[in-house]
C-alpha positions in Angstrom: 49.4 68.7 133.7 52.7 68.4 132.0 55.1 66.5 134.2 57.8 69.1 134.2 55.3 71.7 135.7 54.2 69.4 138.6 57.3 70.1 140.8 56.6 73.9 140.6 53.0 73.3 141.7 54.2 71.0 144.5 56.8 73.6 145.7 54.2 76.3 145.8 52.1 74.2 148.2 55.0 73.0 150.3 55.5 75.2 153.4 58.5 73.1 154.7 60.5 73.1 151.5 59.8 76.9 151.1 61.0 77.5 154.7 64.2 75.5 153.8 64.7 77.9 150.9 64.7 75.2 148.3 64.7 76.3 144.7 64.1 74.3 141.6 67.2 74.5 139.3 66.3 72.0 136.6 63.2 70.1 135.8 62.1 67.5 133.3 60.1 64.3 133.4 62.1 61.8 135.4 64.7 64.3 136.6 64.6 67.3 139.0 67.5 69.2 140.5 67.0 71.4 143.5 69.3 73.6 145.6 69.5 75.5 148.9 71.9 77.3 151.2 72.7 76.0 154.7 71.6 78.6 157.3 72.6 79.0 161.0 69.4 77.7 162.3 70.0 74.4 160.4 73.2 73.6 162.4 73.5 71.0 165.1 75.5 71.1 168.4 78.7 70.5 166.5 78.2 73.5 164.3 77.6 71.3 161.2 74.4 71.0 159.2 71.9 68.7 160.9 71.6 65.5 158.9 67.9 66.1 158.5 68.6 69.1 156.3 70.5 67.1 153.7 67.9 64.4 154.0 65.1 67.0 153.5 66.7 68.4 150.4 67.2 65.0 148.9 63.6 63.9 149.9 62.2 66.9 148.1 64.2 66.2 144.9 63.0 62.5 145.2 59.3 63.5 145.6 59.3 66.1 142.9 61.0 63.6 140.4 58.7 60.8 141.3 55.6 62.9 140.6 56.8 64.2 137.2 55.2 61.1 135.6 51.8 62.7 136.1 50.3 60.5 138.9 50.5 61.2 142.6 53.5 59.2 144.0 54.0 58.7 147.7 57.1 57.6 149.5 57.1 54.1 151.0 60.8 53.7 151.9 63.9 55.9 151.9 67.5 55.9 153.2 70.5 58.2 153.1 74.2 57.9 153.5 75.9 61.0 154.8 79.4 61.3 153.3 80.7 64.8 154.2 79.8 67.3 156.9 78.3 70.6 155.8 78.6 74.1 157.2 76.7 77.3 157.4 76.8 79.1 154.0 77.3 75.9 152.0 75.1 75.8 148.9 74.0 72.2 148.2 72.1 70.6 145.3 70.2 67.4 145.1 69.5 65.7 141.8 67.6 62.5 141.0 70.2 60.6 138.9 68.2 57.3 138.6 64.4 57.1 138.0 63.0 53.7 137.3 59.3 52.7 137.1 58.2 49.2 137.7 54.4 48.9 137.5 53.1 51.0 140.4 56.5 51.1 142.2 59.2 53.6 141.4 62.8 53.7 142.4 65.1 56.8 142.7 68.7 57.6 143.6 69.4 61.2 144.5 72.9 62.6 144.7 73.5 65.5 147.1 76.5 67.7 146.2 78.4 70.7 147.3 79.8 71.9 144.0 81.1 68.8 142.3 81.7 67.0 145.7 79.2 64.2 146.6 78.1 64.8 150.2 75.2 62.4 150.5 73.6 59.6 148.6 69.8 59.0 149.0 67.7 56.1 147.8 63.9 56.0 147.7 61.0 53.9 146.7 57.5 55.4 145.8 54.1 53.9 145.2 52.4 55.5 142.2 48.7 56.0 142.8 46.1 56.1 140.1 45.3 59.8 141.0 46.4 62.2 138.3 47.8 65.7 138.9 45.2 68.2 137.7 46.1 71.1 135.4 
């Protein structure tokens, strides 16, 4: 399967990302950009987006990007820095801006933005298995 089609297959099988309303905006081997709108049921007790929402969007971009190389890639470590609070109705995007492969380990940096404003920075490490995505 061509790497740039893999994220679309992944999204079609991902009930959680579908529930979040994530859409693929751009996709190529080594780079995926996704977006979504913050909904009321995603807010915390302070009426701001729960940090898990931003994390989930970034994690989806991370997973999709890591798998564009054609092999199943599974997360082994991630972290996020929350920079700005988000509100209901905000449209946010997450794009893998760094994608490095070192043998079976891959490294990604994902920027989460509201418009041009950086709202979170996510870093992740994947293990690339020998299992290939099927067409």
